[in-house]
N, C-alpha and C positions, 0 to 999 in steps of 0.2 A: 504493499501500499504505500501511496505517495504519501511523507508529510504535509502538511497543509499550510499554508502562510499565506501572509496579505498579498495583494497585488503587487504592490511599490519595491517590497524587498528585495534586496538583491545581496548580490556576495559580498560581505563586509570587508574581504581583506584581497588583498593584489593576489594573482593566479599565477605571477612571475616570481614571486620571493620564497623564502623556506618558512614551515609553518614553526609556531613557537615549540621546543621539543616535547611540551607534556602533550601536543595534539597529535606527533608522530607515535602511530602503532608501532612500528619496527623501524629498526636502523641496522645499520651495515654495509659492507663495503659493496654490496650488491644490490641492495635494497634502498641506497642512497636518493634515490627518485621518489620514495617514499616522504621526504622531507618535504616536498611541496604539493600543492592541491593535488587531486585526484582530478584528473581529464584536464588537467594544464599544460601547457606547451611542454615545459621543463618534466613535467610529470612523464609526461606521452616519449619526450624524448628518450629518457634514462629506461621507462620499461622495453618501449622499442629495443633500442641497444641489446639489453640483456636478453630479449627474447631471438633479437636475430643471433646472436653468439651460440647461442642454446640451439635454435632449432638448424643453423650454419652448419655447428661440428654435428650435429644428427643427419644430415643432408649429403655432409660431406663422406662418412661411413658407411652412407645409404647407396651413393653414385658411387663408390668406390668397389660396393662388394656387387651391385647390379655388372658393371663392367668386367669385374672379375671371371662371374660367372657363364656371362655373355660372351666371352672373350672380344668385347668392342666396348671401349672406352668412352668411345660418342657416345652409345647406348646409356651407359654409366652417369655422363655428367648431363645429358638430358633429363636422366632419372631424379639426378640430386638437386639439377634447379627448378624441376615441377615440384617434388617434394619440398625444398624450401620457398617457392612462389605460393605453394597451396597453403602451409603452416603460416607463413607470412600474414598472408591475408586474412585466415580464420582466427589470427591472434590479435590483429593490429587494426583492422579497421573498424569493427566495431568504439573502440577506445579514438580512434579519429575524430569519428562522426561527432562521437560525444565532446569530446575536445572543441570540436570545432560551432555546437551548440554553445556551450559553454561560456566560451568568450563572444555571444553574440549581446553578454550583457543587458537579456531579459530578466525579468522578475524571476523572482527565487521559485515560485510555482509553475510560470509558465517552464522553465530551464530545466524543474526537474523532469517536468512532461518529455521535457524535448530529449532528454540525457536518455532517458528510458526505451523511449519508442528510436536513438540513434543507434543504443546495445540491440535492441530486437533489430535492426535494418542490420548492423555488422552481421547478425547470426545466420539471415538470411543471405547476406555475401558470403559468409563462412560455408552454407552448404554447397552453394555452387562450385567455390573453390576445390571442397575437398572432392566433391563428384567429378571434377577437372581435373585436379594431381591423383585421384586415384584411380580414375580410368584409363589417363597414362601409365602407370605405376602397374596395372595389372595385366597391361599387354606388355609391358616389360619383362613381367614374371615367367608370361609365357613363351618369351621369346626366347629366355635364356634355358627355357627346357625344350625347346623345338616344337613349343606346339601353337599352332597359328588359327586354329578352330576356336571359337568360345565355347565353355564347358554350359551345358543345358542343367540348369539347375535343378533339384528335386522337384515333384508336384507335392502340393500339402492342400489340404483341405481349407475351402475361406475363413471356416473358425479361425486353425492355423493360423493363417496367413495375417490375419486380422491380428492379432495378439504378435506375431512376429514384427508386422508394422509397427505397432504402437509401442512396442517395446526399441524398436532401432530409431522412431521418431525422438521417443523418451531420451534415448542415450544420448543421439545426434545432440537434440538440445542443452543436453546435460553437459556434453563435450563443449561444443560450439561456446555456450554461454558463458563455462570457467574458462576458455583461453580467451575467447573475446571480446570482456570484461567485464561480463557477469562477476567475479568477485570484487572487482573495483565498486561496482553500484553501491555495495555495502559499505565500503571504507567512505565513499563519496556522501549517502545520506549520513552517516554518522559524523563528518567533517565538521559541517559547522555546529554539531551540538558540542563535540570537543572542543573545539573553537570557542564557545560564547563560555564552556566550563572555565578551560582556561581565563578569559578575560575577565571572569568574575572571582577566581580564585586571586589572578593578580590585581584586581580593586581594590578586595576584602586585605591583602596582604599590604598595600600600600596604605590604605586607611586603619593597620593594627599599626604599622609602623609610624606613622601620623599621630596617631594617639599615643603611642609611648613617646615618641619626642615630646609631645605636646606637653604630656605630665612631667615628662624631667623638667624641661622647663619651667615647669608650672611650680616643680620641688623647688627649683631655684630660687625662683622669685619669692616664693615663702619663706625661704632662709633668710633672705636679705631682710623680712622684717622684724624677727628675733633678735640678731644682735641691736641693732638700732633701740630700741624697747629695752632689752636691758644696759645697754650702756648709760641711757638714761637715767632707769631708774638708778644703779649704782651710781652712779656720779651724785643724785639726790641723796643719798644713802651716805656720800661720805661726807657731803656737806652738813648733814645732819649730825654726824657722830657727836662733833665736840660744841654745836649748839645745841642739842635736844635730843639726848641719848636715845631718852623713851619715845619721842616719835621715830627715831630712829630704828628702833627696834620694832615699833608697830609696823613700821613701813618693810622691813626684811620678814616679817611674818606675813605679812599680806603678798609678798615676792615671791614666799615659798608655798605659799597655798596657789600661789596662780601659775608658777613653774609645776608644780605636781599636778594638775589639771591638762598643762599643755604640754608638756614635753614626752609624756610618754605618748602619745594622740602624734607629735613629729617624728619620734624613734621609729614607732609601727610604718608611717609612711613610708620612711626613706625605705626600712628593711626591705618595704614593696617593689622600692621601685630598682632595688639592687639585684631583687631574687625573680621579680615577676615580669623581665623585659621583654619576654616573648609573648606576653599573655595579656594585651591591654586590658580583655574585662577585668580581670582579677586586681590589677592597678587601680582601674578607672575605680571599680567599687571601692579600693581599700579608702582612695584619695579622697571621695566623696561620701565615706562614711560618718563625717562627722552631720549634726544635725544641729537645727538652727539654734534649738534651746544651748546645746555644748558650748554655739559660738556668742549666745548673751552671756552665757555665764561667763566665758574668760573674758569678756568685755566688763561685764560687772568686777571680776575681780582684777581688771587694769582700771577701773575707774576707779576704785577701791584704791588701790595706790596713788593713784594719783592727786586723788583727794586728801591722803597723808601729806604726799609729797607739797602741795600746794598750802597745808595748814589748813584744811579744812572750807576753803575758798570753791572747790568744786563740789557741786552734789550732780546725782542723776537718776533718773526715770527710766525704765523699761514697761513698754507698752504693745502686750500681746496679746491675744487670744491664745489660752494654754495648748488650744486642737493643733496649732502651726507649730510646736517646739520640736516635735518629731518628724517635721520635712528635712528631708536631705540639705545640707547647704556645704558650701565649698571651704574650707578650715583656713582661716585668717585672713578671710576677706574682710568682716564685719570692724575687726579689729583697725583695720589700717584706716578707717575712715574713723573710727572715735578717738583714734590717736593720732591723726588730721585735724580735730575739731579741738583735740586738747591743745596741743600744740601752736596752732595759726590761731585757734577762735578763746581759749579760755584763758592761758597760762601769759599771754601780753596782753589781758585786759584788766584792770585793776578790779579790784572788788569782785562779790562772789558773782560764781556764774554756773549753769546748768545745762547735761545735755542729757537729749530725751533719745530713746529710740524705741523705734514704734516700726511694727509689721502687720501686714494684712493680706488678703486675700485680692487680686484684683483680674478676674476673669481667671484665663489659664495662667497666670504668671503671678509671684508673690512679690508684693512692693515694699520697700523695706528704706525707712530713713533713720538718718543721725542728724540731729536740728540742736544747735548749742546757739547761745545768746550772747555769743562771746564779741571780739572784735569786729567779725566781719569777713568780708572777702577785700585781700588788700594784694596787690599789683603783683605778680610772681607766685602768688596762692594757684595752687591745681595742675602746677608742672616737675613738683618733688618725685621723690623715691615712691611717699605711701602712694600714692594718686597714679602715678605709671604703674606701679603694681595693681592694682585696681585692676585699670584696664586693661591688663595683661592677662591677669586670672579669667577677666569674663571673656576675652576674648580666646583664652584656650578654653575654657570649660564651655561655651556657648554660641560662639562662632558672634554673628550678627543680631542673634536673639536674645540681646541682652541689650539693656540701658542703663546710661550712666549720668546723671546729672551734678551739679556742684554748682548752687546758687545763693544769691545773696535773700538774706530775711529780715525787710526793714521791720519797725527803726536800725536792730542790730541785731547783727548773727548772720547764721549761713546753713542750708541743709543740703546734706548729701542724698541723693534718692538712686535707689536702686530700684531696676525692672528685672526680675530674672526668671527663666521658664520654671513650671515646676518641675519636678522629677518626671522622668522621662523622657523630658524633649532637651537634654544637656546632648554636646556634643561627642 
């Protein structure tokens, strides 16, 4: 049965170029032609050469034997030529017709019908070629024994004759079909499917490699956040040791609490990056294993540290539906926005300040806001490492499906807003 296809489909690859290695069924010195598409010119040339060598050797032996038996080398030469010509026509005419059809550039369905009809036409030609060559060889064999008259075949009943004729036709079709391109038809019909499977496998491998590169790059970006935060906190503790030892001790306690919550997850993600480079699904699951609730808790620990560092000037609030806490959320993304609000909003502005974190569903997305009532946007704010990290992480996780905005919030302060796809739409 001829596989169906749309009327506008055509062979999507060049017929004169080698197929991908994983598409080729058999390889070897003698089967090198099978590296090319079936019924392509290079395939036909290689196949015909192999058949010509094999048939030529057989024809040479046949002609030499006939000449020796008849003591007539001219008869042997003509016998060998008839043998060679007959078998070459039997084996190559069908593939030649099919090759001519395939290079017409027809829609795939029409091409496949044409190829089948071409091979069938080749079988008809093979029958006449065999009849021609066999007839000559029968006469030549008779001459080698000095027989000039035809031998009268035995008489059979009509029923036996019908059976013999059916068997002969079936055997002839089988032989002519096998030699004349019938076996190649199977490879022809399976070729496109193997090529499509190869392309799909290559595309999946490319996506997996890109996923691994993205996640490794993401790990580097995330690693840039922690030293920056730690150095600032330790510098603050160092200043407090002499001025207010109790405050320094409380700050260290808060820092320890924060590190206990954050460092093990970073270590797990790093280990996964090292051990699952060839499994992007596992790597992606590890790095996206954190939840929004965990990231909010980390931010709360960080803000408590900042409250101690700023001698109580900073307060914070978290406004979120508890049901959203279990949603997957990229690690160390939210804290970058919180740190940016502290550094550029609260710390430069005298007096108390508040940072509010909120999260809500927005259709098929999650919308988060980090709002501060600090100094507001100043020239140069928005181009630093922290916000560059945010944009890079969003690109790595979601491509162009995530949104990020940083804007002023009159009369003072700023609002950083994220809108990211809900679970299942990450890249």
